[in-house]
C-alpha positions as CSV (number, residue, x, y, z in Angstrom):
1,M,14.3,14.4,-14.4
2,N,13.4,10.7,-13.7
3,P,13.4,10.2,-9.9
4,F,14.8,6.7,-10.3
5,I,18.2,8.3,-10.9
6,F,18.2,9.1,-7.2
7,V,16.7,5.8,-6.1
8,I,19.5,3.8,-7.7
9,P,22.4,5.0,-5.5
10,V,20.2,5.1,-2.4
11,A,19.2,1.5,-3.0
12,L,22.8,0.4,-3.5
13,L,23.8,2.1,-0.3
14,M,21.0,0.3,1.6
15,I,22.1,-3.0,0.1
16,G,25.7,-2.3,1.2
17,I,24.6,-1.5,4.7
18,E,22.4,-4.6,4.9
19,L,25.3,-6.8,3.7
20,W,27.6,-5.2,6.3
21,V,25.1,-5.6,9.2
22,A,24.4,-9.2,8.1
23,R,28.0,-10.1,8.2
24,R,28.4,-8.5,11.6
25,R,25.6,-10.7,12.9
26,G,27.1,-13.8,11.2
27,L,24.2,-14.1,8.8
28,Q,24.3,-15.0,5.1
29,V,21.4,-13.3,3.4
30,Y,23.1,-12.7,0.0
31,R,24.4,-15.0,-2.7
32,L,26.4,-13.2,-5.4
33,K,24.8,-14.7,-8.5
34,D,21.3,-14.3,-7.1
35,S,21.8,-10.7,-6.0
36,I,23.5,-9.7,-9.3
37,T,20.6,-11.3,-11.2
38,S,18.2,-9.3,-9.0
39,L,20.0,-6.1,-9.9
40,N,20.2,-7.0,-13.6
41,V,16.4,-7.7,-13.6
42,G,15.8,-4.3,-12.0
43,T,18.0,-2.6,-14.6
44,V,16.2,-4.4,-17.5
45,S,12.8,-3.5,-16.0
46,Q,13.8,0.2,-15.9
47,F,14.9,0.2,-19.5
48,V,11.6,-1.3,-20.6
49,I,9.3,0.5,-18.2
50,T,10.9,3.9,-19.1
51,L,9.9,3.2,-22.8
52,G,6.5,1.8,-21.8
53,A,5.6,4.4,-19.2
54,G,4.3,6.7,-21.9
55,M,1.3,4.4,-22.4
56,N,0.5,4.6,-18.7
57,I,0.7,8.4,-18.6
58,F,-1.1,8.8,-21.9
59,M,-4.1,6.7,-20.8
60,Y,-4.3,8.4,-17.4
61,S,-4.2,11.8,-19.0
62,V,-6.9,10.9,-21.5
63,V,-9.3,9.7,-18.8
64,L,-8.4,12.6,-16.6
65,D,-9.1,15.3,-19.3
66,K,-12.3,13.8,-20.5
67,F,-13.9,12.3,-17.4
68,G,-12.2,13.8,-14.3
69,A,-15.0,14.6,-11.9
70,F,-13.4,16.8,-9.3
71,E,-10.7,19.5,-8.9
72,W,-8.3,18.9,-6.0
73,D,-6.3,21.5,-4.1
74,T,-2.8,20.3,-4.4
75,S,-1.7,22.7,-1.6
76,N,-3.9,20.7,0.9
77,P,-1.9,17.8,2.5
78,L,-5.2,15.9,2.7
79,T,-5.3,15.7,-1.1
80,W,-2.0,13.9,-1.1
81,I,-2.8,11.6,1.8
82,L,-6.1,10.6,0.3
83,A,-4.5,9.9,-3.1
84,L,-1.8,7.7,-1.4
85,V,-4.4,5.7,0.5
86,L,-6.5,5.2,-2.6
87,Y,-3.5,4.4,-4.7
88,D,-2.4,1.7,-2.3
89,F,-6.0,0.3,-2.2
90,F,-5.9,-0.1,-6.0
91,Y,-2.3,-1.4,-5.7
92,Y,-3.6,-4.2,-3.5
93,W,-5.9,-5.3,-6.3
94,V,-3.2,-5.0,-8.9
95,H,-0.9,-7.1,-6.7
96,R,-3.6,-9.6,-5.9
97,T,-4.6,-10.0,-9.5
98,G,-1.0,-10.5,-10.3
99,H,-1.0,-13.6,-8.1
100,E,-4.4,-15.0,-8.9
101,V,-4.7,-14.7,-12.7
102,N,-2.1,-16.7,-14.6
103,L,-1.6,-14.2,-17.4
104,F,-0.7,-11.5,-14.9
105,W,1.3,-13.9,-12.7
106,A,3.4,-14.4,-15.8
107,A,4.4,-10.7,-15.5
108,H,4.8,-10.7,-11.7
109,V,6.5,-14.0,-11.1
110,I,10.0,-12.6,-11.8
111,H,9.8,-10.6,-8.6
112,H,9.3,-13.8,-6.6
113,S,11.8,-15.8,-8.4
114,S,14.7,-15.1,-6.1
115,E,15.3,-17.8,-3.5
116,E,16.8,-15.2,-1.2
117,F,15.2,-12.3,0.6
118,N,17.1,-9.1,0.9
119,L,17.1,-5.5,-0.3
120,S,18.3,-6.6,-3.8
121,T,15.1,-8.7,-4.1
122,A,13.1,-5.5,-4.0
123,L,14.7,-4.3,-7.3
124,R,13.8,-7.6,-9.1
125,Q,10.9,-6.0,-10.8
126,S,8.9,-7.1,-13.8
127,A,9.6,-5.6,-17.3
128,T,6.2,-6.7,-18.7
129,G,3.6,-5.7,-16.1
130,F,3.0,-2.2,-17.4
131,Y,0.5,-3.5,-20.1
132,F,-2.3,-4.2,-17.6
133,K,-1.5,-2.3,-14.3
134,W,-2.7,1.1,-15.5
135,V,-6.3,-0.1,-15.8
136,F,-6.6,-0.5,-12.0
137,Y,-5.7,3.2,-11.4
138,V,-8.3,4.6,-13.8
139,P,-10.6,5.4,-10.8
140,L,-8.0,8.0,-9.6
141,A,-8.2,9.7,-13.0
142,L,-12.0,9.6,-12.9
143,L,-11.9,11.2,-9.4
144,G,-9.8,14.0,-11.0
145,F,-6.5,13.6,-9.1
146,P,-3.9,15.6,-11.1
147,M,-1.2,13.8,-13.0
148,K,1.6,15.1,-10.6
149,V,-0.3,13.8,-7.6
150,Y,-0.8,10.4,-9.3
151,L,2.8,10.0,-10.3
152,T,4.1,11.2,-6.9
153,V,2.0,8.8,-4.8
154,A,2.9,6.0,-7.2
155,F,6.5,6.7,-6.7
156,I,6.1,6.9,-2.9
157,D,4.2,3.6,-2.8
158,L,6.9,1.9,-4.8
159,V,9.9,3.3,-2.9
160,Y,8.3,2.4,0.4
161,Q,8.4,-1.2,-0.6
162,I,12.2,-1.4,-0.9
163,W,12.9,-1.4,2.8
164,V,10.5,-4.2,3.7
165,H,12.6,-6.7,1.7
166,T,14.9,-7.7,4.6
167,Q,15.5,-10.4,7.1
168,L,17.3,-8.2,9.5
169,V,14.3,-6.4,11.0
170,G,12.0,-8.4,13.2
171,R,8.3,-7.9,14.1
172,L,7.4,-4.2,14.7
173,G,4.6,-4.6,17.3
174,V,1.5,-2.5,16.7
175,L,2.8,-1.4,13.2
176,E,2.1,-4.9,11.9
177,W,-1.6,-4.1,12.3
178,F,-1.8,-1.4,9.6
179,L,1.5,-1.2,7.8
180,V,3.4,-3.5,5.5
181,T,6.5,-4.5,7.4
182,P,9.5,-6.8,6.8
183,S,7.9,-9.5,8.9
184,N,4.6,-9.7,7.0
185,H,6.2,-9.1,3.7
186,R,8.6,-12.1,4.3
187,V,5.4,-14.1,4.4
188,H,4.3,-12.8,1.0
189,H,7.6,-14.1,-0.6
190,G,7.3,-17.5,0.9
191,Q,6.5,-20.9,-0.7
192,N,5.3,-22.4,2.6
193,E,1.6,-23.4,2.4
194,Y,0.6,-20.7,4.9
195,C,2.4,-18.0,2.9
196,L,0.7,-18.6,-0.5
197,D,-1.5,-15.7,-1.8
198,K,-1.1,-13.6,1.4
199,N,-0.1,-10.0,2.3
200,Y,-0.6,-8.1,-1.0
201,G,-0.5,-4.5,0.4
202,G,2.1,-2.0,-0.7
203,V,2.2,0.4,2.2
204,F,-0.8,-0.6,4.3
205,S,-1.6,-4.1,5.5
206,I,-5.2,-3.1,6.4
207,W,-6.4,-4.2,3.0
208,D,-5.2,-7.7,3.6
209,R,-7.0,-7.8,7.0
210,M,-10.2,-6.4,5.4
211,F,-10.3,-8.9,2.6
212,G,-9.0,-12.0,4.4
213,T,-5.5,-12.3,2.8
214,Y,-3.4,-11.5,5.8
215,A,-1.0,-14.0,7.5
216,D,1.5,-13.5,10.3
217,E,5.0,-14.8,10.1
218,R,5.4,-18.0,12.1
219,E,8.3,-18.5,14.4
220,D,8.0,-22.2,14.3
221,E,8.2,-22.5,10.5
222,P,10.9,-20.5,8.8
223,V,9.9,-18.9,5.4
224,V,11.3,-20.7,2.4
225,Y,11.6,-18.0,-0.3
226,G,11.0,-18.5,-4.1
227,V,8.2,-20.0,-6.2
228,R,6.9,-23.6,-6.6
229,K,7.9,-23.6,-10.3
230,P,11.5,-22.3,-9.8
231,L,13.1,-20.1,-12.4
232,Q,16.4,-21.9,-12.3
233,S,18.1,-19.3,-14.4
234,W,20.4,-16.3,-13.9
235,N,19.2,-14.8,-17.1
236,P,17.0,-11.6,-16.5
237,I,15.5,-11.8,-20.0
238,W,14.4,-15.4,-19.6
239,G,13.2,-14.6,-16.2
240,N,10.7,-12.1,-17.6
241,V,9.4,-14.5,-20.3
242,Q,9.6,-17.9,-18.8
243,H,6.1,-18.2,-17.4
244,Y,4.6,-16.8,-20.6
245,T,6.3,-19.7,-22.5
246,L,5.1,-22.2,-19.9
247,M,1.6,-20.8,-20.3
248,W,1.7,-21.0,-24.1
249,Q,2.9,-24.7,-23.9
250,Q,0.0,-25.5,-21.6
251,I,-2.4,-23.8,-24.0
252,R,-1.1,-25.8,-26.9
253,S,-1.2,-29.1,-25.1
254,T,-4.7,-28.6,-23.7
255,T,-7.9,-29.5,-25.5
256,G,-11.1,-27.5,-25.5
257,W,-11.5,-23.8,-25.6
258,R,-12.7,-23.6,-22.0
259,N,-9.6,-25.3,-20.8
260,K,-7.4,-23.1,-23.0
261,L,-9.0,-20.0,-21.6
262,M,-8.5,-21.4,-18.1
263,C,-4.8,-21.7,-18.8
264,V,-4.7,-17.9,-19.2
265,F,-7.3,-16.6,-16.7
266,A,-7.4,-19.2,-14.0
267,G,-5.0,-19.2,-11.1
268,P,-1.4,-20.2,-11.6
269,S,-2.0,-23.5,-9.8
270,W,-4.9,-24.5,-12.0
271,L,-4.3,-27.7,-14.0
272,P,-6.2,-29.0,-17.0
273,P,-8.2,-32.3,-16.7
274,G,-5.9,-35.3,-16.5
275,A,-2.8,-33.3,-15.6
276,T,-0.5,-34.7,-13.0
277,P,-0.5,-32.6,-9.8
278,A,2.9,-31.3,-8.6
279,P,4.4,-33.3,-5.7
280,E,3.7,-32.0,-2.2
281,F,6.0,-29.1,-1.2
282,V,8.2,-30.0,1.8
283,P,10.0,-26.9,3.1
284,E,12.8,-28.9,4.7
285,K,13.6,-30.6,1.4
286,F,13.8,-27.5,-0.7
287,E,17.2,-26.9,-2.4
288,R,18.1,-23.5,-3.8
289,F,19.2,-23.2,-7.4
290,D,22.9,-22.7,-7.9
291,T,25.6,-23.3,-10.6
292,P,29.4,-23.3,-10.5
293,A,31.2,-20.1,-11.5
294,P,34.9,-19.4,-11.3
295,G,36.2,-16.2,-9.7
296,W,36.8,-14.5,-13.0
297,M,33.2,-15.2,-14.1
298,Q,31.8,-13.8,-10.9
299,G,34.0,-10.7,-11.4
300,L,32.7,-10.4,-15.0
301,G,29.1,-10.6,-13.7
302,V,29.8,-7.8,-11.1
303,F,31.4,-5.7,-13.8
304,T,28.6,-6.3,-16.3
305,C,26.0,-5.4,-13.6
306,G,27.8,-2.2,-12.7
307,L,28.3,-1.2,-16.3
308,G,24.6,-1.9,-17.0
309,M,23.5,0.3,-14.1
310,A,25.8,3.1,-15.3
311,V,24.3,2.9,-18.8
312,L,20.8,3.0,-17.2
313,V,21.6,6.1,-15.2
314,H,22.9,7.8,-18.4
315,F,19.8,6.6,-20.3
316,L,17.4,8.0,-17.6
317,L,19.2,11.3,-17.8
318,V,18.9,11.7,-21.6
319,A,15.8,9.5,-22.4
320,K,13.5,12.6,-22.9
321,N,15.7,13.9,-25.6
322,L,16.3,10.6,-27.5
323,A,14.6,9.6,-30.6
324,P,12.7,6.3,-30.3
325,G,15.4,4.4,-32.3
326,K,18.2,5.6,-30.1
327,A,16.3,4.8,-26.9
328,L,15.7,1.3,-28.2
329,S,19.4,0.9,-29.0
330,Y,20.3,1.6,-25.3
331,S,17.8,-1.0,-24.2
332,A,19.0,-3.5,-26.8
333,A,22.6,-3.2,-25.8
334,A,21.9,-3.7,-22.2
335,L,19.6,-6.7,-22.9
336,L,22.3,-8.3,-25.0
337,A,24.9,-8.0,-22.3
338,Y,22.6,-9.5,-19.7
339,L,21.6,-12.3,-22.1
340,V,25.3,-13.3,-22.5
341,I,26.2,-13.2,-18.9
342,G,23.1,-15.1,-17.9
343,W,23.8,-17.7,-20.5
344,L,27.4,-18.2,-19.4
345,W,26.5,-18.5,-15.7
346,Q,24.1,-21.3,-16.5
347,R,26.5,-23.4,-18.5
348,P,28.5,-25.5,-16.0
349,R,30.4,-27.3,-18.8
350,V,31.5,-24.0,-20.3
351,L,32.5,-22.7,-16.9
352,E,34.3,-25.9,-15.9
353,A,36.3,-25.9,-19.2
354,A,37.2,-22.3,-18.7
355,H,38.3,-22.9,-15.1
356,A,40.4,-25.9,-16.2
């Protein structure tokens, strides 16, 4: 059974608790449309990743069977601990590459597109990153770690990262030195200059300290969440493809093969010769994206989100027994629903006319 069936209700319970605690403290850390979009993005990613996970498992098993160097005693806790530490080390490089190579940033940017920071942000995961991430974990297969060990530590590493997406937990003292915490992960999601390209670890922050990418949260400069090229959309489908289209437009408008390749493999901030640099980012002047939505439309968004998650749970329960065509039909139905609600939420004239 797919373990994410159990993650979904636990994550929703955590979100409910965070929302309740925030209100008790008089804090507003959630906005409805932003949070619903995060949940929709997460649902979309699970539909796609469930279909694409076969490639990841297939490639790992091929390398493991043909080139796995050692046999590991899975009854020994040290096997699991070592596998988790190594997995997180490779995750650091997956994550860092996802920020520092434009092609891979196109897959990862959706996770940073929320201009809020709360537990729902943790679920805003990419639906397209599976095509390259598996390569970074090939060393685990070469070392011979069994498939069940690999999948288990990958799941642990991912689930750990949910709780660090919160503004309600402050600094955690000595834990900041070796673990990823809410404080140092808030930095990772910031647009502030000191936040850019920092704190890539999944479970352990030691990798960032080792490779010079660590930054502490600053009390005198509140973190501004989001990305410098904002998504400005509630559409989870568009959110997953927007940066690919921007990259393609840049390739088409750039002359010279070297520059075209740089559009793909340089950092996201790279600009072709003669391009106009973006204006200086001023945290105090940043305005979060929003659009008007009458009550009935917000209710429709909540209903659509809940329905999509229910369909996802059913899909995860039966996916193993579905023919590829039926599995694709589940995904297509969910994507269409999210496409429609995302489009409506972004059309102020449509909403204003309906409200009138």
